Structures are given as C-alpha cells and as structure tokens.
C-alpha positions as CSV (number, residue, x, y, z in Angstrom):
1,M,92.7,62.5,-29.0
2,P,92.6,64.5,-25.4
3,F,95.7,65.1,-23.6
4,I,94.4,63.4,-20.5
5,H,93.1,60.3,-22.1
6,E,92.4,56.4,-21.0
7,N,96.4,55.5,-21.2
8,F,97.9,58.5,-19.8
9,L,101.4,58.1,-18.7
10,L,101.2,54.2,-19.4
11,Q,103.7,53.8,-22.4
12,T,103.4,49.7,-22.6
13,R,100.6,47.3,-23.4
14,A,101.7,45.7,-19.8
15,A,101.1,49.0,-18.3
16,R,98.2,49.6,-19.6
17,R,96.8,46.1,-18.5
18,L,97.8,46.3,-15.0
19,Y,96.1,50.0,-14.7
20,H,93.0,49.6,-16.1
21,N,92.7,45.5,-14.5
22,F,94.0,46.1,-11.0
23,A,94.9,49.6,-10.1
24,E,92.0,51.9,-11.4
25,A,89.1,50.9,-9.7
26,E,90.6,50.6,-6.5
27,P,89.2,52.9,-3.7
28,I,91.1,55.6,-2.2
29,L,92.5,55.7,1.5
30,D,94.0,59.1,2.0
31,Y,96.1,58.6,5.2
32,H,97.4,62.2,5.3
33,C,96.5,65.3,4.1
34,H,95.7,69.0,5.2
35,I,92.5,69.4,3.6
36,S,89.9,71.5,6.1
37,P,87.8,68.7,8.8
38,K,85.4,71.8,8.8
39,D,84.5,72.0,5.4
40,I,84.0,68.3,4.9
41,A,81.8,68.2,8.1
42,E,79.9,71.0,6.7
43,N,79.8,70.1,3.2
44,R,81.2,73.1,2.2
45,Q,79.7,74.3,-1.3
46,F,82.6,75.8,-3.4
47,K,81.1,79.2,-5.0
48,N,83.8,79.1,-8.0
49,L,86.9,77.6,-9.2
50,F,88.7,79.8,-7.6
51,E,87.7,78.8,-3.8
52,I,88.3,75.2,-4.6
53,W,91.3,75.2,-6.5
54,L,93.5,78.0,-5.7
55,E,92.7,79.2,-2.3
56,G,95.2,77.7,-0.4
57,D,97.5,76.0,-3.5
58,H,100.9,77.1,-2.5
59,Y,102.3,74.9,-5.4
60,K,100.0,77.0,-8.0
61,W,101.5,80.2,-5.9
62,R,105.3,79.4,-6.5
63,A,104.7,78.7,-10.0
64,M,102.7,82.4,-10.5
65,R,105.5,83.8,-8.8
66,S,108.1,82.5,-11.0
67,N,106.2,83.5,-13.8
68,G,105.7,87.1,-12.5
69,V,102.6,87.4,-11.3
70,A,102.1,90.1,-8.7
71,E,101.5,88.6,-5.3
72,K,97.8,89.8,-5.3
73,F,96.8,87.6,-7.3
74,C,98.4,84.8,-5.4
75,T,97.5,85.6,-1.8
76,G,96.0,89.1,-2.3
77,N,93.2,90.9,-2.5
78,A,92.5,90.7,-6.5
79,E,89.0,89.0,-7.6
80,P,88.9,85.6,-7.7
81,F,87.9,85.3,-11.6
82,A,90.9,87.8,-12.2
83,K,93.4,85.1,-9.7
84,F,92.1,82.2,-11.8
85,Q,92.7,84.2,-14.9
86,A,96.4,84.6,-13.6
87,W,96.7,81.2,-13.3
88,A,95.4,80.2,-16.8
89,A,98.1,82.6,-18.2
90,T,100.5,80.4,-16.1
91,V,99.5,77.0,-16.8
92,P,101.2,76.6,-20.4
93,H,104.5,78.0,-18.7
94,T,104.5,74.8,-16.4
95,L,105.4,72.4,-19.2
96,R,107.4,69.6,-17.4
97,N,106.1,70.6,-14.4
98,P,103.5,67.9,-12.6
99,L,101.6,70.8,-12.2
100,Y,100.5,70.7,-16.2
101,H,99.8,67.1,-15.2
102,W,97.7,67.3,-12.2
103,T,95.9,70.7,-13.9
104,H,94.6,68.6,-16.6
105,L,94.1,65.8,-15.0
106,E,91.8,67.6,-12.5
107,L,89.7,69.4,-15.0
108,A,88.9,65.9,-16.7
109,R,88.0,64.0,-13.7
110,Y,86.1,66.7,-11.6
111,F,84.7,68.2,-14.7
112,G,84.6,66.5,-17.9
113,I,87.0,69.3,-19.3
114,N,89.4,68.2,-21.8
115,E,90.6,71.7,-23.0
116,L,93.8,72.8,-22.4
117,L,93.8,75.4,-19.8
118,D,95.7,78.8,-21.2
119,E,94.3,82.7,-21.6
120,S,91.9,82.0,-24.4
121,T,90.1,79.0,-22.4
122,A,89.8,80.6,-19.2
123,A,86.4,82.2,-19.4
124,R,84.8,78.9,-20.8
125,I,86.6,76.5,-18.3
126,W,85.7,78.7,-15.5
127,K,81.8,78.8,-16.3
128,R,81.6,75.0,-17.3
129,A,83.3,74.3,-14.1
130,N,81.5,76.8,-12.0
131,D,78.2,75.4,-13.1
132,Q,79.1,72.0,-12.1
133,L,80.3,73.4,-8.6
134,A,77.1,74.1,-8.0
135,T,75.7,70.7,-8.0
136,P,75.9,68.4,-4.9
137,A,78.1,66.2,-6.6
138,L,80.7,68.6,-5.9
139,T,80.3,69.6,-2.5
140,T,83.2,68.4,-0.2
141,Q,81.0,65.0,0.8
142,G,79.7,64.7,-2.8
143,I,83.7,64.6,-3.9
144,L,84.4,62.1,-1.2
145,K,81.9,59.9,-3.0
146,K,82.7,61.0,-6.3
147,M,86.5,60.0,-6.2
148,Q,85.3,57.0,-4.1
149,V,87.4,58.0,-0.8
150,K,87.0,55.1,1.8
151,V,89.1,56.9,4.3
152,V,90.8,60.7,4.8
153,C,92.9,61.2,7.4
154,T,93.0,65.2,8.1
155,T,96.2,66.6,10.3
156,D,95.3,67.9,13.7
157,D,96.5,69.9,17.0
158,P,96.1,68.0,20.5
159,V,94.4,70.8,21.4
160,D,91.6,70.5,18.5
161,D,88.2,69.4,20.0
162,L,87.4,67.1,17.2
163,R,84.1,68.3,17.0
164,H,83.8,68.6,13.1
165,H,85.3,64.8,12.9
166,K,82.5,63.7,15.2
167,M,80.0,65.9,13.1
168,F,80.9,63.8,10.3
169,A,81.2,60.5,11.9
170,A,77.7,61.4,12.9
171,S,76.4,62.3,9.1
172,G,75.9,58.6,7.7
173,H,78.4,59.3,5.0
174,P,80.3,56.6,3.8
175,S,83.3,57.6,4.2
176,T,85.4,57.7,7.0
177,M,87.1,61.1,8.3
178,L,90.1,60.2,11.0
179,P,92.2,62.8,13.0
180,A,96.0,62.4,13.1
181,F,97.6,63.6,16.0
182,R,100.2,66.5,15.1
183,P,102.3,67.9,18.3
184,D,104.7,69.8,16.6
185,K,103.9,73.0,18.8
186,A,104.7,70.7,22.2
187,L,108.6,70.9,21.1
188,A,108.8,74.7,20.4
189,V,110.4,75.9,23.8
190,H,113.1,78.1,22.1
191,Q,109.9,80.2,21.0
192,P,108.9,80.6,24.5
193,E,105.9,83.1,23.6
194,G,104.4,81.0,21.3
195,F,104.9,77.7,23.3
196,N,103.1,79.7,26.5
197,A,100.3,80.3,24.5
198,W,99.9,76.8,22.9
199,V,100.5,75.3,26.7
200,T,97.8,77.3,27.7
201,K,95.4,76.1,24.9
202,L,96.5,72.5,25.8
203,A,95.4,73.1,30.2
204,A,92.3,74.3,28.7
205,A,91.1,71.2,26.2
206,A,92.7,68.9,28.8
207,D,91.0,70.8,31.7
208,T,93.5,71.0,33.9
209,D,96.2,73.3,35.2
210,I,100.1,73.1,33.8
211,S,102.5,74.0,36.3
212,T,105.0,71.3,35.8
213,F,106.4,69.2,33.4
214,A,104.7,66.5,34.9
215,D,101.4,68.2,34.3
216,F,102.6,68.8,30.3
217,L,103.0,65.8,29.9
218,A,100.0,64.1,31.6
219,A,98.0,66.8,29.4
220,L,99.7,65.9,26.1
221,E,98.9,62.2,27.3
222,Q,95.2,62.9,28.1
223,R,94.7,64.2,24.7
224,H,96.2,61.4,22.8
225,E,93.5,59.3,25.0
226,F,90.9,61.7,23.8
227,F,92.0,61.6,19.9
228,H,92.3,57.6,20.2
229,A,88.5,57.4,21.8
230,N,87.8,59.7,18.5
231,G,89.1,57.3,16.2
232,C,92.8,58.2,16.1
233,R,95.4,56.0,15.0
234,L,98.1,58.1,13.4
235,S,100.5,60.4,14.5
236,D,102.6,62.9,12.5
237,H,106.2,64.9,13.1
238,G,106.9,67.7,10.7
239,M,110.8,68.4,11.4
240,N,114.2,69.2,9.5
241,Q,115.7,65.8,11.2
242,S,115.2,63.3,13.6
243,L,116.4,64.2,17.3
244,A,118.9,61.9,19.2
245,D,120.6,64.3,22.0
246,F,119.0,61.8,25.3
247,C,118.6,63.5,28.6
248,S,117.4,62.7,32.0
249,E,113.6,63.7,32.6
250,K,114.9,66.3,34.8
251,V,116.9,68.0,32.2
252,A,113.9,68.5,30.2
253,A,111.9,69.8,33.1
254,T,114.7,72.3,34.0
255,I,114.4,73.4,30.2
256,F,110.7,73.3,30.2
257,A,110.7,75.5,33.3
258,K,112.7,78.1,32.1
259,A,110.4,78.6,28.3
260,R,107.6,78.3,31.1
261,K,109.3,81.7,32.5
262,G,109.8,83.6,29.3
263,R,113.6,82.6,28.7
264,A,114.0,80.7,25.2
265,A,115.8,77.7,25.2
266,S,119.2,77.1,23.5
267,P,119.8,75.3,20.4
268,E,121.4,72.2,22.4
269,E,118.5,72.5,25.0
270,A,115.7,72.9,22.4
271,A,117.2,69.3,21.0
272,Q,117.3,67.7,24.3
273,F,114.2,68.7,25.0
274,G,112.8,67.7,21.5
275,T,114.1,64.4,22.0
276,Y,112.7,63.8,24.9
277,M,109.2,64.8,23.8
278,M,109.8,62.7,21.0
279,L,110.6,59.8,23.1
280,F,107.5,60.5,25.0
281,F,105.3,60.5,21.7
282,G,106.7,57.1,20.6
283,R,106.2,55.4,23.7
284,L,102.3,56.7,23.6
285,D,101.9,56.0,19.9
286,A,103.2,52.1,20.7
287,S,101.2,52.2,24.1
288,K,97.9,52.4,21.8
289,G,99.0,50.6,18.6
290,W,99.3,53.5,16.2
291,T,101.4,54.6,13.5
292,K,104.0,57.2,13.7
293,Q,104.7,59.5,10.6
294,L,108.3,61.4,10.7
295,H,108.6,63.8,7.9
296,L,111.8,64.8,7.6
297,G,113.9,67.3,5.7
298,A,112.1,70.4,5.2
299,L,113.6,73.7,5.3
300,R,110.5,75.8,5.9
301,S,109.8,80.0,5.8
302,N,113.2,80.9,3.7
303,N,111.8,84.3,2.6
304,T,111.6,86.0,6.3
305,R,110.2,89.3,4.7
306,L,107.3,87.4,2.7
307,L,106.9,85.2,6.3
308,R,106.1,88.3,7.8
309,E,103.7,89.5,5.1
310,L,101.7,86.6,4.4
311,G,102.9,84.2,6.9
312,P,103.7,80.1,7.1
313,D,102.7,77.5,4.5
314,T,102.1,80.4,1.5
315,G,105.1,79.1,-0.9
316,F,108.4,79.7,0.7
317,D,109.9,76.2,1.9
318,S,112.5,74.2,0.3
319,I,114.1,71.0,0.3
320,G,116.9,71.0,3.2
321,D,120.4,69.7,3.1
322,F,120.5,68.0,7.0
323,S,122.4,65.0,7.7
324,Q,119.4,62.6,8.9
325,A,120.9,58.8,9.1
326,S,122.7,59.0,12.5
327,A,120.5,60.5,14.4
328,L,117.4,58.4,12.7
329,A,119.0,55.4,13.5
330,A,119.7,56.5,17.2
331,Y,115.8,57.5,17.5
332,L,114.4,54.4,16.1
333,D,117.2,52.3,18.1
334,K,116.4,53.7,21.5
335,L,112.5,53.2,21.5
336,D,113.3,49.6,19.6
337,S,115.4,48.9,22.7
338,E,112.5,49.8,24.9
339,N,110.0,47.4,23.1
340,S,108.2,50.9,22.2
341,L,108.7,51.3,18.4
342,P,105.1,51.7,16.8
343,K,104.9,51.3,13.4
344,T,106.4,54.1,11.9
345,I,106.6,55.9,8.3
346,I,109.3,57.7,7.3
347,Y,109.5,60.3,4.4
348,N,112.4,62.5,3.1
349,L,112.2,65.2,1.1
350,N,115.9,65.5,-0.2
351,P,116.3,62.8,-2.9
352,A,120.0,62.1,-2.1
353,D,118.3,60.4,1.2
354,N,116.7,58.1,-0.7
355,Y,119.1,55.3,-0.2
356,I,119.2,55.8,3.3
357,F,115.4,55.8,4.3
358,A,114.8,52.9,2.4
359,T,117.8,51.0,3.9
360,M,117.1,52.1,7.5
361,I,113.3,50.8,7.5
362,G,115.0,47.3,7.3
363,N,117.1,47.8,10.4
364,Y,113.8,48.0,12.3
365,Q,111.4,45.3,10.9
366,D,110.7,42.9,13.7
367,G,108.6,40.0,12.3
368,T,105.2,41.3,13.7
369,I,103.6,42.2,11.0
370,P,104.8,43.2,7.0
371,G,106.4,46.3,6.7
372,K,106.3,47.5,10.3
373,I,108.8,50.4,9.3
374,Q,107.6,51.9,6.2
375,Y,109.5,53.9,3.7
376,G,106.8,56.7,3.1
377,S,105.7,57.5,-0.9
378,G,107.6,60.6,-2.7
379,W,106.4,63.9,-0.5
380,W,105.9,67.2,-1.6
381,F,108.4,68.3,-3.9
382,L,109.0,64.5,-4.7
383,D,105.2,63.8,-5.2
384,Q,105.9,63.7,-9.3
385,K,106.4,61.5,-11.7
386,E,110.2,61.3,-11.4
387,G,110.4,61.1,-7.7
388,M,107.7,58.6,-7.4
389,E,109.7,56.6,-9.3
390,W,113.0,57.4,-7.2
391,Q,111.0,56.0,-4.2
392,M,110.1,53.3,-5.6
393,N,113.1,52.2,-7.3
394,A,115.0,52.6,-4.0
395,L,112.4,50.7,-1.9
396,S,112.0,48.0,-4.4
397,N,116.0,47.7,-4.8
398,L,116.7,47.2,-0.8
399,G,113.2,46.4,0.7
400,L,109.6,45.2,0.1
401,L,108.2,47.0,-2.8
402,S,105.3,44.5,-2.4
403,R,104.5,45.8,1.1
404,F,104.6,49.4,0.4
405,I,101.4,51.1,1.4
406,G,101.5,53.6,-1.4
407,M,100.1,57.1,-1.7
408,I,99.0,60.1,-0.2
409,T,97.8,63.6,-1.3
410,D,99.4,65.4,1.2
411,S,97.4,68.3,-0.2
412,R,95.3,71.2,1.0
413,S,93.0,71.0,-1.8
414,F,90.1,69.3,-2.7
415,M,91.2,69.1,-6.0
416,S,93.9,66.4,-5.7
417,Y,92.3,63.3,-5.7
418,P,93.7,62.6,-8.9
419,R,97.0,62.3,-7.5
420,H,96.2,58.9,-6.4
421,E,95.6,57.8,-9.9
422,Y,98.5,59.7,-11.0
423,F,100.5,57.7,-8.7
424,R,99.1,54.3,-10.0
425,R,99.5,54.9,-13.4
426,V,103.3,55.9,-12.6
427,L,103.6,52.6,-10.9
428,C,101.5,50.7,-13.5
429,N,104.2,52.0,-16.2
430,L,107.3,51.4,-13.8
431,I,106.4,47.7,-13.4
432,G,105.3,47.5,-17.0
433,R,108.2,48.0,-18.3
434,D,110.0,45.9,-16.2
435,V,107.3,43.1,-17.4
436,E,108.1,44.0,-21.1
437,N,111.9,44.1,-20.7
438,G,111.6,40.5,-19.3
439,E,112.7,41.3,-16.1
440,I,109.6,40.4,-14.0
441,P,107.6,37.4,-15.3
442,D,104.3,38.4,-17.3
443,D,102.2,36.7,-14.9
444,D,98.9,38.8,-14.0
445,S,98.1,36.5,-11.0
446,L,101.5,37.3,-9.6
447,I,101.6,41.2,-10.3
448,G,98.0,42.2,-10.2
449,P,97.7,41.7,-6.2
450,M,100.6,43.5,-6.1
451,I,99.2,46.1,-7.6
452,R,95.9,46.2,-6.2
453,N,97.9,46.1,-2.4
454,I,100.0,49.1,-3.2
455,C,96.8,50.8,-4.4
456,Y,94.9,50.3,-1.3
457,H,94.9,46.7,0.5
458,N,98.4,47.0,2.1
459,A,97.5,50.7,4.0
460,R,94.0,49.0,4.9
461,Q,95.5,46.3,6.3
462,Y,98.8,48.1,8.1
463,L,96.5,51.2,9.3
464,A,93.7,49.0,10.8
465,F,91.3,51.9,10.9
466,P,88.1,51.5,12.6
467,L,85.9,52.2,9.6
468,R,82.5,52.1,8.9
469,D,82.4,50.4,5.1
470,N,84.7,47.7,4.8
471,S,84.0,46.9,1.3
472,A,86.3,45.7,-1.0
473,S,87.1,47.6,-4.0
474,R,84.8,47.6,-7.3
475,K,85.2,44.8,-9.2
476,R,85.3,45.1,-13.1
477,P,86.0,43.0,-16.1
478,A,89.1,42.4,-17.3
479,V,90.6,44.5,-20.0
480,R,92.2,43.1,-23.0
481,V,94.8,45.6,-24.3
482,K,95.9,46.2,-27.8
C-alpha cells in the first residue's frame, strides 16, 4: 500500500464514510492565499519541479536550513536541480513535520507519484514531474481546473491596478480570481521613508494629489471602490495585535503630517494612527458588505542580518506572545457600537489564544447572518493536523462548528491545493472519532450536510462572491466502507 492511500489519516470506519461520501468531491473556495495573479492570468507553464514547488516556499526553506543546507540551495543561486536535490535529502528528516505529509500528498495528487521522496528517488521524481509540467494540465490555469478551484482570492495592495484580475476574468476560465484589499502599508507612519514612497504610489493609482490627511483618506476610499468594482469582497490585515488606541481625526492628521515631513511617528503615535485607520477601513468594509480578515500574532522578520540580505517573507518569522483580548474586544466593540462592524474573520497564530478567539466571536454575533464573526482556520504555523484539531475543538466547545467557513491555503505555491484535502481528512477523522465513541449520532443525514458545508458551502454563502460558475459540488454515489 502506498503511503498516501485512499484512507490516509482516516482512522475509523465513520471517518472514511464521511470523507468519501461528503467531503472528497466538494470544490475548493480558497478565500485567502498569496499566489501570483500574474501567473494565473498569463497561464504560467512551470519549467520544472523547482519553479512550482520550491521557488518561494519559506516552509521548505526553514526545514532545509534546520537540516544544515546552505542558503544558496534555498534562496541563492544554485541550479534548480541542485536545490531540488537538497530538498529531497531533507524530506526524510521532516518525519512528524506536516511537510512530510504535504510533500507526498502533493506528489500523488499532481503527478500520480507514490514513491517516497529522498536522495535515491530525487532524479526519477524530478524527470516524471517535469514531463507532466510540460503539459496543459499543469499550467496555473490547468491546476485550477484539475483541483476544482471555484474561487481563488489573492492578496493585493490598494495601489495595484488589478490588470491581471481583469485579464483572467475575460479569459472564460471556469474558475474565478478575485482580489483582496490589503492596506497594511497605510499604517506605516513609523517608517516615513517607505510610507511616503507608498503614498506617492497611492496618489498615482487614485489619480489625485495627496497633500492632506483628508486627501489620503479620500484616495484610499477611491481605491476601495475600485476594488469593489472589480469583484473584491474581502479585506485583510496582518498585524501583531489589534489596535485600540482611539484618537480624534485631528490627532491622526497631525501624525500623518509629521510622517509626510519625514519624521517617524513614536510607538504611541503609530498605535493611535493605526487605530484610526483600522476603524476607517472597518467602516468602508461594512458600507460595501465586505468581509474583514484580521491575521493576528505573527512576530515577523526576527533575523535582522538575513532580513537585510534576503528581504521579508523568506522564513524568519515566528509566533508572537502579544496580548490580544482587550484590544481586539475594544476594536470590535467600537465598530459594533456604530453599527459598522463588517463580517469579520479573526485568525490567531499563538495557540495560547485559541479559547480567547473562540469566545470573542460570540460577543459580536448579532443574528443578521449565521456566523457573522468567524474564528478562522488554523493559520500559518497552526495549519497542520494538531493545530487544525485545536482550532476546531475550541470552536466546537465554545461556538458552532457547523457554521465554520473552513480552510484556506494561505500559500504562495500552486502546489498547495491538497491542503484542502488534508484539512477535510482531519475534519472527517475528528467527527468520525466522535461518532465511533457515541458522542454524536451516527446519522449521515445530520452529519453529512455539516461536512459539506464546512468544506465549501458555508464559505460560498458567507462570502457571497460574484461568481460566473454557481454550480454545486460534483455528486458521487455513496461509498460503502468496510
């Protein structure tokens, strides 16, 4: 039996039945990722397994460095096959790391390769995969079809012209690619050089002058409207912690003017300005019926030497231990008190915050829609089997798992779509174990719809994206599990 087989991770008869009958055939709605809109619009054909698998994957780079692999084989100038060989030699050392599961699941689903990857199989797997990458089935657009991706939401700066989204929308492809509005750079008054360079780009994108704080807000609102006109229904913010240092518009304008003159805001001023802007963005999202995503808790770019050499997002981030509860509650409450709290998904990176976040969402459900405030899926360092189970157990104990909108890839790699399958297997194994233990009824008419909804339909209904293809999931006959 191959390592990745039809009942991989499914430890009970009930888990196997639930997965094969209710989860396996559901399409994918990937509402948060970091893959390239350009690559999708231009239907990129990857030259080799390095390009599609290792080119920007900081998860793999971290493992390789931990295995004593030199940087030239991670982000450096080594030849593509040499980099792949270095990864192949690392894979056996990743046992009990989710990378071992993901690696072999991806090889199986994309290429039908069921060999274990190591130094001895590297050359053979490299050739087999590269041969298939030369076919139309594994271009970026081919992958979206192959993996039944109905929607992919990229992560986009407000200054982006969205030309690749427009190009893809005109292509006739059955999948839908939508932008997500990520205005993190609008808060960076503590780094005036970069902030002012970005404001210049914002002014050009909005085709306006930005001399005052009012001009700045107007330009951002114009870009928000532009994104909406191009199908955007999501915003996203990556922050250490939520901000709740409330200030007046006059104070925020003074801090803005100071940054525009090249003087860095103090930490206290940056918190005040950031809070004002986050309320501004929350009101914009609510006015358009968008969903706001808050990714909280990452301690980024810890290795300053390698940050200077390699730049951000290269594998030197970790979990932070920031205090989350009070500021998050104050921020959500402020918007709620104004009737301006949009649909919101909160993601935590520190598992110590699981119960904080799972209880926080219950404070701001208002009965307007099911699960208006969502506790987001296990994110980044927590999007592995244990982390997923922790998140779902916390949500189950303190909220409604049945209203959960499910998994995201949060990935920069086109090879990551089997993470949805991984999540679904973990979900069905979790529920199946409860069935076998007699903790929930062994009733497919009760459990089956919940599984389907968590895999796809809850997100489809909650996010209400403007889609070309509104078809339901593929139907398949029920599987008898022995």
